C-alpha positions as a Markdown table, in Angstrom:
| # | Residue | x | y | z |
|---|---|---|---|---|
| 1 | Met | 58.4 | -166.0 | -32.5 |
| 2 | Val | 61.9 | -166.9 | -33.4 |
| 3 | Asn | 64.5 | -169.6 | -33.9 |
| 4 | Ile | 62.6 | -172.5 | -35.4 |
| 5 | Asp | 64.4 | -174.4 | -38.2 |
| 6 | Gly | 64.4 | -177.8 | -39.8 |
| 7 | Gly | 67.7 | -178.9 | -38.3 |
| 8 | Ala | 68.4 | -181.7 | -35.8 |
| 9 | Gly | 69.2 | -179.4 | -32.9 |
| 10 | Pro | 71.7 | -177.0 | -31.5 |
| 11 | Asp | 75.5 | -177.3 | -32.0 |
| 12 | Asp | 78.4 | -175.4 | -30.6 |
| 13 | Ser | 78.3 | -172.8 | -33.3 |
| 14 | Asp | 74.6 | -171.8 | -32.7 |
| 15 | Leu | 73.1 | -172.8 | -29.4 |
| 16 | Arg | 70.4 | -170.1 | -29.9 |
| 17 | Val | 68.5 | -172.2 | -32.5 |
| 18 | Leu | 65.9 | -174.6 | -31.3 |
| 19 | Ser | 64.8 | -176.8 | -34.2 |
| 20 | Arg | 61.3 | -177.9 | -34.9 |
| 21 | Ser | 62.4 | -181.5 | -35.0 |
| 22 | Thr | 64.0 | -181.1 | -31.5 |
| 23 | Ile | 60.8 | -179.7 | -30.2 |
| 24 | Asp | 58.7 | -182.4 | -31.7 |
| 25 | Arg | 60.9 | -185.1 | -30.1 |
| 26 | Leu | 60.6 | -183.4 | -26.7 |
| 27 | Leu | 56.9 | -183.1 | -26.9 |
| 28 | Gly | 56.6 | -186.7 | -27.9 |
| 29 | Leu | 58.6 | -187.7 | -24.9 |
| 30 | Leu | 56.9 | -185.5 | -22.3 |
| 31 | Val | 53.3 | -185.2 | -23.6 |
| 32 | Pro | 52.7 | -187.6 | -26.5 |
| 33 | Gly | 50.2 | -186.2 | -29.0 |
| 34 | Ser | 50.7 | -182.6 | -28.1 |
| 35 | Ser | 51.3 | -180.0 | -30.8 |
| 36 | Leu | 53.5 | -177.0 | -30.9 |
| 37 | Ser | 52.0 | -173.5 | -30.9 |
| 38 | Ser | 55.0 | -171.2 | -30.7 |
| 39 | Val | 58.6 | -171.0 | -29.5 |
| 40 | Ser | 60.6 | -167.9 | -28.5 |
| 41 | Leu | 64.1 | -167.2 | -27.3 |
| 42 | Met | 64.0 | -165.7 | -23.7 |
| 43 | Lys | 66.1 | -162.8 | -22.6 |
| 44 | Gly | 69.6 | -163.5 | -21.2 |
| 45 | Gly | 71.9 | -166.0 | -22.8 |
| 46 | Phe | 75.2 | -165.2 | -20.9 |
| 47 | Thr | 75.9 | -168.7 | -19.7 |
| 48 | Asn | 72.8 | -170.5 | -21.0 |
| 49 | Phe | 70.3 | -170.3 | -23.8 |
| 50 | Thr | 66.6 | -170.6 | -22.9 |
| 51 | His | 63.5 | -171.0 | -25.0 |
| 52 | Leu | 59.9 | -170.7 | -24.1 |
| 53 | Val | 57.8 | -173.4 | -25.8 |
| 54 | Asp | 54.0 | -173.1 | -26.0 |
| 55 | Ala | 52.1 | -176.2 | -26.9 |
| 56 | Thr | 48.6 | -177.7 | -26.8 |
| 57 | Ala | 48.1 | -181.1 | -25.1 |
| 58 | Pro | 45.8 | -183.7 | -26.7 |
| 59 | Thr | 43.2 | -182.7 | -24.1 |
| 60 | Gly | 43.3 | -179.2 | -25.4 |
| 61 | Glu | 45.1 | -177.9 | -22.3 |
| 62 | Phe | 47.6 | -175.1 | -22.9 |
| 63 | Met | 51.2 | -175.9 | -21.8 |
| 64 | Arg | 54.3 | -173.7 | -21.3 |
| 65 | Leu | 57.7 | -175.4 | -21.2 |
| 66 | Val | 61.1 | -174.0 | -20.8 |
| 67 | Val | 64.0 | -175.6 | -22.7 |
| 68 | Arg | 67.4 | -174.7 | -21.4 |
| 69 | Trp | 70.9 | -175.6 | -22.5 |
| 70 | Tyr | 74.3 | -174.3 | -21.5 |
| 71 | Ser | 77.4 | -172.6 | -22.9 |
| 72 | Asp | 80.7 | -174.0 | -21.9 |
| 73 | Leu | 81.6 | -170.8 | -20.0 |
| 74 | Tyr | 82.9 | -171.4 | -16.4 |
| 75 | Gln | 81.7 | -175.0 | -16.2 |
| 76 | Asp | 81.1 | -178.1 | -18.3 |
| 77 | Pro | 77.6 | -177.9 | -20.0 |
| 78 | Ala | 76.8 | -181.5 | -19.0 |
| 79 | Glu | 77.7 | -180.8 | -15.4 |
| 80 | Lys | 75.6 | -177.7 | -15.4 |
| 81 | Ala | 72.6 | -179.6 | -16.7 |
| 82 | Arg | 73.0 | -182.3 | -14.1 |
| 83 | Val | 73.5 | -179.8 | -11.3 |
| 84 | Glu | 70.5 | -177.6 | -12.2 |
| 85 | Tyr | 68.2 | -180.5 | -12.7 |
| 86 | Gly | 69.2 | -182.0 | -9.3 |
| 87 | Ala | 69.0 | -178.7 | -7.5 |
| 88 | Leu | 65.5 | -178.0 | -8.8 |
| 89 | Arg | 64.3 | -181.3 | -7.6 |
| 90 | Leu | 65.8 | -180.7 | -4.2 |
| 91 | Leu | 64.4 | -177.2 | -3.9 |
| 92 | Asp | 60.9 | -178.3 | -5.2 |
| 93 | Ala | 60.8 | -181.0 | -2.5 |
| 94 | Asn | 61.5 | -178.4 | 0.1 |
| 95 | Asp | 58.8 | -176.0 | -1.1 |
| 96 | Val | 61.1 | -173.3 | -2.5 |
| 97 | Pro | 59.5 | -171.5 | -5.4 |
| 98 | Val | 61.4 | -172.9 | -8.4 |
| 99 | Ala | 60.5 | -174.4 | -11.8 |
| 100 | Thr | 59.5 | -178.1 | -11.9 |
| 101 | Ala | 62.3 | -180.1 | -13.4 |
| 102 | Met | 60.7 | -182.3 | -16.1 |
| 103 | Tyr | 63.5 | -183.7 | -18.2 |
| 104 | Leu | 67.3 | -184.1 | -18.0 |
| 105 | Asp | 69.3 | -184.5 | -21.2 |
| 106 | Glu | 72.8 | -184.6 | -19.8 |
| 107 | Ala | 74.4 | -186.1 | -22.9 |
| 108 | Gly | 72.4 | -183.9 | -25.4 |
| 109 | Ala | 70.9 | -187.0 | -27.0 |
| 110 | Val | 67.6 | -185.1 | -27.7 |
| 111 | Leu | 68.5 | -181.4 | -27.4 |
| 112 | Gly | 71.8 | -181.8 | -29.4 |
| 113 | Ser | 73.6 | -180.3 | -26.4 |
| 114 | Pro | 73.3 | -180.9 | -22.6 |
| 115 | Gly | 70.2 | -179.3 | -21.2 |
| 116 | Ile | 67.0 | -179.6 | -19.2 |
| 117 | Val | 63.3 | -179.0 | -19.6 |
| 118 | Thr | 61.3 | -177.3 | -16.9 |
| 119 | Ser | 57.9 | -175.9 | -16.2 |
| 120 | Phe | 57.4 | -172.1 | -16.8 |
| 121 | Leu | 57.6 | -169.8 | -13.8 |
| 122 | Pro | 55.3 | -166.7 | -13.9 |
| 123 | Gly | 56.5 | -163.5 | -12.5 |
| 124 | Arg | 58.6 | -160.4 | -13.2 |
| 125 | Leu | 61.9 | -159.0 | -12.2 |
| 126 | Val | 62.0 | -156.2 | -9.7 |
| 127 | Val | 65.1 | -154.0 | -9.4 |
| 128 | Ser | 63.5 | -150.7 | -8.4 |
| 129 | Pro | 60.8 | -151.5 | -5.8 |
| 130 | Arg | 58.5 | -149.1 | -4.1 |
| 131 | Ser | 59.6 | -150.3 | -0.7 |
| 132 | Gln | 63.3 | -151.2 | -0.7 |
| 133 | Gln | 63.0 | -152.4 | 2.9 |
| 134 | Gly | 60.2 | -154.9 | 2.2 |
| 135 | Trp | 61.9 | -156.0 | -1.0 |
| 136 | Ala | 65.2 | -156.6 | 0.7 |
| 137 | Ala | 63.6 | -158.5 | 3.5 |
| 138 | Gly | 61.7 | -160.7 | 1.1 |
| 139 | Leu | 65.0 | -161.6 | -0.7 |
| 140 | Ala | 66.7 | -162.2 | 2.7 |
| 141 | Asn | 64.0 | -164.4 | 4.0 |
| 142 | Thr | 63.9 | -166.5 | 0.9 |
| 143 | Leu | 67.6 | -166.9 | 0.9 |
| 144 | Ala | 67.6 | -168.0 | 4.5 |
| 145 | Arg | 65.0 | -170.6 | 3.6 |
| 146 | Ile | 67.2 | -171.9 | 0.8 |
| 147 | His | 70.2 | -172.1 | 3.1 |
| 148 | Ser | 68.2 | -174.0 | 5.7 |
| 149 | Ile | 67.8 | -177.0 | 3.4 |
| 150 | Gly | 69.7 | -180.0 | 4.6 |
| 151 | Cys | 72.4 | -181.5 | 2.4 |
| 152 | Asp | 73.3 | -185.1 | 3.1 |
| 153 | Glu | 76.3 | -186.7 | 1.3 |
| 154 | Pro | 74.3 | -187.9 | -1.8 |
| 155 | Thr | 72.9 | -184.4 | -2.1 |
| 156 | Arg | 76.3 | -182.8 | -1.9 |
| 157 | Asp | 77.5 | -185.1 | -4.7 |
| 158 | Val | 74.9 | -183.5 | -7.0 |
| 159 | Leu | 76.2 | -180.0 | -6.4 |
| 160 | Phe | 79.3 | -178.1 | -7.3 |
| 161 | Asp | 81.9 | -177.1 | -4.8 |
| 162 | Ala | 81.1 | -173.5 | -4.1 |
| 163 | Glu | 84.6 | -172.0 | -3.6 |
| 164 | Pro | 86.0 | -173.0 | -7.0 |
| 165 | Val | 82.8 | -171.7 | -8.7 |
| 166 | Val | 83.0 | -168.2 | -7.2 |
| 167 | Thr | 86.7 | -167.9 | -7.4 |
| 168 | Tyr | 87.1 | -169.3 | -10.9 |
| 169 | Phe | 89.0 | -166.1 | -11.9 |
| 170 | Leu | 91.6 | -166.4 | -9.2 |
| 171 | Asp | 94.9 | -168.2 | -9.4 |
| 172 | Trp | 95.9 | -168.7 | -5.8 |
| 173 | Asp | 99.5 | -169.2 | -6.9 |
| 174 | Gly | 99.8 | -165.9 | -8.7 |
| 175 | Phe | 98.3 | -162.4 | -8.9 |
| 176 | Pro | 95.3 | -162.4 | -11.3 |
| 177 | Glu | 95.6 | -160.2 | -14.4 |
| 178 | Lys | 92.1 | -158.8 | -14.0 |
| 179 | Leu | 93.1 | -157.5 | -10.5 |
| 180 | Ala | 96.5 | -156.2 | -11.7 |
| 181 | Ser | 94.7 | -153.8 | -14.1 |
| 182 | His | 92.7 | -152.2 | -11.4 |
| 183 | Leu | 94.1 | -149.5 | -9.1 |
| 184 | Asp | 92.8 | -151.3 | -6.0 |
| 185 | Gly | 93.4 | -154.8 | -7.2 |
| 186 | Ser | 96.5 | -155.4 | -5.2 |
| 187 | Ala | 94.9 | -154.3 | -1.9 |
| 188 | Val | 91.8 | -156.5 | -2.6 |
| 189 | Trp | 94.1 | -159.5 | -3.5 |
| 190 | Asp | 96.2 | -159.1 | -0.3 |
| 191 | Val | 93.2 | -158.9 | 2.0 |
| 192 | Ile | 91.4 | -161.9 | 0.3 |
| 193 | Gln | 94.6 | -164.0 | 0.8 |
| 194 | Ser | 94.7 | -162.9 | 4.5 |
| 195 | Leu | 91.0 | -163.5 | 5.2 |
| 196 | Lys | 91.1 | -166.9 | 3.4 |
| 197 | Lys | 93.8 | -168.1 | 5.9 |
| 198 | Ser | 91.8 | -166.8 | 8.9 |
| 199 | Ala | 88.3 | -167.7 | 7.7 |
| 200 | Arg | 86.0 | -169.1 | 10.4 |
| 201 | Gln | 84.7 | -172.7 | 10.0 |
| 202 | Val | 81.0 | -172.5 | 9.3 |
| 203 | Leu | 78.2 | -175.0 | 8.5 |
| 204 | His | 78.1 | -175.4 | 4.8 |
| 205 | Gly | 74.9 | -175.8 | 2.8 |
| 206 | Leu | 73.1 | -175.3 | -0.5 |
| 207 | Val | 74.4 | -172.1 | -2.2 |
| 208 | His | 72.9 | -170.5 | -5.3 |
| 209 | Thr | 76.3 | -168.8 | -6.2 |
| 210 | Asp | 74.5 | -166.2 | -8.4 |
| 211 | Phe | 71.8 | -164.9 | -6.1 |
| 212 | Trp | 70.9 | -161.4 | -7.4 |
| 213 | Met | 67.8 | -159.4 | -8.4 |
| 214 | Gly | 68.0 | -160.6 | -12.0 |
| 215 | Asn | 67.4 | -164.2 | -10.8 |
| 216 | Val | 64.3 | -163.5 | -8.6 |
| 217 | Leu | 60.8 | -163.4 | -10.0 |
| 218 | Trp | 58.0 | -161.5 | -8.2 |
| 219 | Ser | 54.2 | -161.6 | -8.3 |
| 220 | Arg | 51.9 | -159.3 | -6.2 |
| 221 | Asn | 54.8 | -158.3 | -3.9 |
| 222 | Glu | 55.7 | -161.9 | -3.2 |
| 223 | Ile | 58.6 | -163.9 | -4.6 |
| 224 | Ser | 57.2 | -166.3 | -7.2 |
| 225 | Gly | 60.4 | -168.0 | -8.3 |
| 226 | Ile | 64.2 | -168.3 | -8.1 |
| 227 | Ile | 65.9 | -169.1 | -11.4 |
| 228 | Asp | 69.3 | -170.0 | -12.8 |
| 229 | Trp | 70.5 | -172.8 | -10.6 |
| 230 | Glu | 73.1 | -174.1 | -13.1 |
| 231 | Thr | 76.0 | -173.4 | -10.7 |
| 232 | Ala | 74.2 | -174.5 | -7.5 |
| 233 | Ala | 76.8 | -175.6 | -5.0 |
| 234 | Tyr | 77.7 | -176.8 | -1.5 |
| 235 | Gly | 79.6 | -174.2 | 0.5 |
| 236 | Asp | 79.6 | -171.2 | 2.8 |
| 237 | Pro | 76.2 | -169.5 | 2.8 |
| 238 | Ala | 77.9 | -166.1 | 3.1 |
| 239 | Ile | 78.8 | -166.4 | -0.5 |
| 240 | Asp | 75.2 | -165.7 | -1.5 |
| 241 | Val | 74.8 | -162.9 | 1.0 |
| 242 | Ala | 77.9 | -161.2 | -0.1 |
| 243 | Tyr | 77.2 | -161.4 | -3.8 |
| 244 | Cys | 73.6 | -160.1 | -3.4 |
| 245 | Arg | 74.8 | -157.2 | -1.3 |
| 246 | Met | 77.5 | -156.3 | -3.8 |
| 247 | Asp | 74.9 | -156.3 | -6.6 |
| 248 | Met | 72.6 | -154.0 | -4.7 |
| 249 | Cys | 75.4 | -151.6 | -3.8 |
| 250 | Met | 76.8 | -151.6 | -7.4 |
| 251 | Val | 73.5 | -149.9 | -8.5 |
| 252 | Gly | 73.3 | -147.6 | -5.5 |
| 253 | Gln | 71.0 | -149.5 | -3.2 |
| 254 | Phe | 73.2 | -149.3 | -0.1 |
| 255 | Glu | 70.3 | -149.0 | 2.4 |
| 256 | Ala | 68.6 | -152.0 | 0.9 |
| 257 | Ala | 71.9 | -154.0 | 1.1 |
| 258 | Asp | 72.1 | -153.2 | 4.9 |
| 259 | Cys | 68.4 | -154.2 | 5.4 |
| 260 | Phe | 69.0 | -157.4 | 3.5 |
| 261 | Leu | 71.9 | -158.3 | 5.8 |
| 262 | Met | 69.9 | -157.5 | 9.0 |
| 263 | Ser | 66.9 | -159.4 | 7.7 |
| 264 | Tyr | 69.0 | -162.4 | 6.8 |
| 265 | Glu | 70.6 | -162.5 | 10.2 |
| 266 | Ala | 67.3 | -162.2 | 11.9 |
| 267 | Ala | 65.8 | -165.0 | 9.8 |
| 268 | Thr | 68.7 | -167.4 | 10.4 |
| 269 | Gly | 69.3 | -166.3 | 14.0 |
| 270 | Arg | 73.1 | -166.0 | 13.6 |
| 271 | His | 75.8 | -163.5 | 12.5 |
| 272 | Val | 77.1 | -163.9 | 9.0 |
| 273 | Glu | 80.7 | -165.0 | 9.3 |
| 274 | Asn | 83.4 | -164.5 | 6.6 |
| 275 | Leu | 81.2 | -161.8 | 5.0 |
| 276 | Glu | 84.2 | -159.5 | 4.2 |
| 277 | Leu | 86.1 | -162.3 | 2.5 |
| 278 | Trp | 83.2 | -163.2 | 0.1 |
| 279 | Glu | 82.3 | -159.5 | -0.5 |
| 280 | Leu | 85.9 | -158.9 | -1.7 |
| 281 | Val | 85.8 | -162.0 | -3.8 |
| 282 | Ala | 82.6 | -160.7 | -5.3 |
| 283 | Val | 84.3 | -157.4 | -5.9 |
| 284 | Ala | 87.3 | -159.1 | -7.5 |
| 285 | Gly | 84.9 | -160.9 | -9.8 |
| 286 | Val | 83.7 | -157.7 | -11.5 |
| 287 | Met | 87.2 | -156.2 | -11.8 |
| 288 | Pro | 88.7 | -154.5 | -13.6 |
| 289 | Asp | 85.5 | -152.6 | -14.7 |
| 290 | Pro | 82.0 | -153.2 | -13.2 |
| 291 | Ala | 80.5 | -151.1 | -16.0 |
| 292 | Arg | 80.8 | -154.1 | -18.3 |
| 293 | Trp | 77.8 | -155.5 | -16.4 |
| 294 | Leu | 75.7 | -152.4 | -17.1 |
| 295 | Ser | 73.9 | -154.0 | -20.1 |
| 296 | Tyr | 72.7 | -156.9 | -18.0 |
| 297 | Trp | 71.3 | -154.5 | -15.4 |
| 298 | Gln | 69.6 | -152.5 | -18.1 |
| 299 | Glu | 68.1 | -155.7 | -19.5 |
| 300 | Val | 66.4 | -156.4 | -16.1 |
| 301 | Gly | 65.1 | -152.9 | -15.7 |
| 302 | Asp | 67.9 | -150.6 | -14.4 |
| 303 | Thr | 67.2 | -147.2 | -15.9 |
| 304 | Trp | 69.5 | -145.1 | -13.6 |
| 305 | Ser | 72.9 | -146.6 | -13.5 |
| 306 | Thr | 75.8 | -145.3 | -15.6 |
| 307 | Pro | 79.3 | -146.6 | -16.1 |
| 308 | Glu | 80.6 | -143.9 | -13.8 |
| 309 | Ser | 78.0 | -144.5 | -11.1 |
| 310 | Met | 78.7 | -148.3 | -11.1 |
| 311 | Arg | 82.4 | -147.7 | -10.7 |
| 312 | Arg | 81.8 | -145.2 | -7.9 |
| 313 | Asn | 79.4 | -147.4 | -6.1 |
| 314 | Leu | 81.6 | -150.5 | -6.3 |
| 315 | Ser | 84.5 | -148.5 | -5.0 |
| 316 | Arg | 82.4 | -147.4 | -2.0 |
| 317 | Phe | 81.3 | -151.0 | -1.3 |
| 318 | Met | 84.9 | -152.2 | -1.6 |
| 319 | Thr | 86.3 | -149.5 | 0.7 |
| 320 | Asp | 83.7 | -150.4 | 3.3 |
| 321 | Ala | 84.6 | -154.2 | 3.1 |
| 322 | Leu | 88.3 | -153.4 | 3.4 |
| 323 | Arg | 87.6 | -151.2 | 6.4 |
| 324 | Arg | 85.6 | -153.9 | 8.2 |
| 325 | Ala | 88.2 | -156.5 | 7.3 |
| 326 | Ala | 90.9 | -154.4 | 9.0 |
| 327 | Leu | 89.0 | -154.1 | 12.3 |
């Protein structure tokens, strides 16, 4: 067990430390009279820092809580806390398997930095399933269910705007440096600009914006939870479809990616519009070198990918998206 100290809570220099005094304050707020058993830093930590807290209630009941706060990468930490808390409440109300949102500390008054507390979701990550077809269909059906959730104006106000979230790296007034340093960056940029101007108007809805295998938990061949909703947004649902397909293809799961798309369209009863636009935006997001994401894939269970295979697979995915965009 790690990262317990006597300080008052995390600061900008060390968000990986969850102090004993912070835990005691949280337990006092959520379950008065409970006692801490252990705390451990969970895997990940790219845009957030998450601790698993085990405690015992006054009744003797065992409790598992997840304490989560955010780095300032991509979005403001307070906004991410507010958005994830609101998204979890919305999803839970619509019977999507997510953690229960228990506490929002948007100002960091208790945690020392903006964050939330949730229930613990059991399950494991699956990136190399026995049946890629059933696995891909399960992912697609769950995503279709998420995208079917209605978003009235108050709900939309809780969420980010999806387009700026997924195109954070693009300056529409100039050629992005990260694309300029890739051999195919100019072609991708030109087609994105063209597709953006001709994009079809579609019904917007709730979008995860980071829907990939590393954010999906499974138990007994069923999805038990979707995690990491800190950039939940309102926008084109094809954003999620495109991003998940790219991730599958980047590690060589091309057949699964095609099955995922077919299953999603069957579940929603409609063709996915603007897919090539968002696929190329997803490709641009990992330029100039997709191999920099290899360590994250290895952390979730990828034992087969190499820097060379990821580059080769992304090039194949990109070439296919460019071909379809030209039709």
